[in-house]
C-alpha positions in Angstrom: 111.5 77.9 172.1 109.0 79.7 169.8 108.4 79.0 166.2 107.1 81.1 163.3 105.0 79.7 160.3 103.6 81.4 157.2 100.2 80.0 156.2 98.2 80.5 153.0 94.6 79.3 153.2 92.8 78.6 149.9 89.0 78.0 149.3 86.1 80.2 150.2 87.9 82.2 152.8 87.2 85.8 151.9 83.9 87.5 152.8 83.3 84.9 155.6 84.9 86.7 158.5 88.0 84.6 158.3 90.5 87.3 159.2 88.6 88.5 162.3 87.9 84.9 163.4 91.6 84.2 162.9 92.6 87.2 165.1 90.3 86.1 167.9 91.5 82.5 167.7 95.1 83.6 167.8 94.5 85.5 171.0 92.9 82.4 172.5 95.9 80.3 171.4 98.5 82.9 172.6 99.9 83.3 169.1 101.3 86.5 167.7 101.5 87.5 164.1 99.1 88.9 161.4 96.5 87.9 158.8 95.5 89.5 155.5 93.5 88.9 152.4 95.4 88.2 149.1 94.5 89.3 145.6 94.0 85.7 144.5 91.2 85.1 147.0 93.4 83.3 149.6 94.2 84.4 153.1 97.8 84.7 154.3 98.9 84.6 157.9 102.1 84.5 159.9 101.9 82.7 163.3 104.5 83.0 166.1 104.4 81.2 169.4 105.1 78.0 171.2 104.9 74.9 169.0 101.8 73.5 170.7 100.0 76.8 170.4 100.9 77.2 166.7 99.8 73.7 166.1 96.4 74.4 167.7 96.1 77.5 165.6 97.0 75.6 162.4 94.4 72.9 163.2 91.8 75.7 163.6 92.8 77.4 160.3 92.3 74.1 158.4 88.6 74.4 159.3 88.2 78.2 159.7 85.0 79.9 160.9 81.6 78.3 160.1 80.9 80.0 156.8 84.4 79.2 155.4 85.1 76.3 153.1 88.9 75.6 153.3 90.2 73.7 150.3 93.9 73.7 150.9 96.4 75.1 153.5 100.1 75.7 152.7 102.5 76.0 155.7 106.1 77.1 155.5 108.7 78.0 158.1 109.2 81.8 158.5 111.6 84.2 160.2 110.5 86.8 162.7 109.0 87.3 166.1 105.7 88.9 166.7 103.9 90.2 169.8 100.2 90.5 169.6 98.1 89.6 166.5 96.8 92.0 163.9 94.4 91.9 161.1 95.8 93.7 158.0 
């Protein structure tokens, strides 16, 4: 059974290729959903997939791409199903 999570990543996560790196990692993890920048400087994403795949994705998001400096990650349950992953 697939799950869906909403994730908000805080820290130095804009201007460091976080969204594109997230999109590519989501494809590797077989996770659907989307990612976008927020006005407060955070990055928000919705992840949909098998629990192990979503967990792998969340582990990656806690580190992010090399130039990112993740300070805090918020994770909540979310409704919805997503095919493919898009950068918004």
